C-alpha positions as CSV (number, residue, x, y, z in Angstrom):
1,X,0.0,0.0,0.0
2,X,1.4,3.4,-1.0
3,X,0.9,6.3,1.3
4,X,-0.4,9.3,-0.5
5,X,-0.7,12.0,2.2
6,X,-1.0,15.7,2.0
7,X,2.4,17.3,1.0
8,X,1.4,21.0,1.6
9,X,3.1,20.9,5.1
10,X,6.3,19.5,3.6
11,X,6.3,22.2,0.9
12,X,5.8,25.0,3.5
13,X,8.7,23.7,5.6
14,X,11.0,23.5,2.5
15,X,10.1,27.1,1.5
16,X,10.7,28.3,5.1
17,X,14.1,26.6,5.2
18,X,15.0,28.1,1.8
19,X,13.9,31.6,3.0
20,X,16.0,31.3,6.2
21,X,19.1,30.2,4.1
22,X,18.6,33.2,1.7
23,X,18.3,35.7,4.7
24,X,21.4,34.1,6.3
25,X,23.3,34.5,3.0
26,X,22.4,38.2,2.7
27,X,23.4,38.8,6.4
28,X,26.6,37.0,5.8
29,X,27.6,39.1,2.7
30,X,26.4,42.4,4.2
31,X,29.8,43.6,5.3
32,X,31.4,42.7,2.0
33,X,28.7,44.5,-0.1
34,X,29.0,47.6,2.1
35,X,32.8,47.6,1.7
36,X,32.4,47.3,-2.0
37,X,30.0,50.2,-2.3
38,X,32.2,52.4,-0.1
39,X,35.2,51.5,-2.2
40,X,33.5,52.5,-5.3
41,X,32.4,55.8,-3.8
42,X,36.0,56.5,-2.7
43,X,37.4,55.7,-6.1
44,X,34.9,58.0,-7.8
45,X,35.6,60.8,-5.3
46,X,39.4,60.4,-5.8
47,X,38.9,60.6,-9.6
48,X,37.4,64.1,-9.1
49,X,40.8,65.5,-8.0
50,X,42.5,66.7,-4.8
51,X,40.5,67.8,-1.9
52,X,40.8,71.4,-0.6
53,X,42.9,71.7,2.5
54,X,43.4,75.2,3.9
55,X,46.6,74.1,5.7
56,X,48.3,73.5,2.3
57,X,46.6,76.0,0.1
58,X,48.6,78.4,-2.1
59,X,46.9,81.8,-2.5
60,X,47.4,84.7,-4.8
61,X,46.6,88.0,-3.0
62,X,45.3,91.2,-4.4
63,X,44.2,93.9,-2.0
64,X,43.2,97.5,-2.7
65,X,42.6,100.0,0.1
66,X,41.2,103.4,-0.8
67,X,40.7,106.1,1.9
68,X,39.5,109.7,1.7
69,X,39.8,112.1,4.7
70,X,38.3,115.6,5.1
71,X,38.9,117.3,8.4
72,X,37.7,120.8,9.3
73,X,38.6,122.5,12.7
74,X,37.1,125.8,13.7
75,X,38.0,127.5,17.0
76,X,36.3,130.7,18.0
77,X,37.0,132.8,21.1
78,X,34.7,135.7,21.5
79,X,36.5,137.4,24.4
80,X,39.9,137.5,22.8
81,X,38.6,138.2,19.4
82,X,40.4,135.4,17.5
83,X,39.3,132.3,15.7
84,X,41.1,129.5,13.9
85,X,40.0,127.6,10.9
86,X,41.8,124.5,9.6
87,X,40.8,122.3,6.7
88,X,42.6,119.1,5.7
89,X,41.8,117.0,2.7
90,X,43.5,113.8,1.7
91,X,42.9,110.9,-0.6
92,X,45.0,107.8,-0.9
93,X,45.0,104.5,-2.6
94,X,47.1,101.5,-1.6
95,X,47.4,98.3,-3.6
96,X,49.1,95.1,-2.5
97,X,49.7,92.1,-4.7
98,X,51.5,88.9,-3.6
99,X,51.6,85.2,-3.3
100,X,51.3,83.2,0.0
101,X,52.1,79.5,0.5
102,X,50.6,78.0,3.6
103,X,51.5,74.6,5.2
104,X,54.5,72.4,4.9
105,X,53.4,68.9,4.1
């Protein structure tokens, strides 16, 4: 006599075991996948060029300073009958141009 029972329970257990194995495999390769993705990001960023570092930057300087001064002094003394008036006007422009290297590594 051949036993022909219901095999739905056996199929459910097989699928459950297969699902557990797949989840275990994904958990097992998680670190390797993360390292691979991070390595690709790093290589793409490195291809973009050097990163800016203010400690090793070379800088061209150009500075222009313009000033204008107007000074007026008036002194009046009514008892002595004298007064003083002084007017100073000046305008100046200063320009600096140079090169600065910062850092030593």
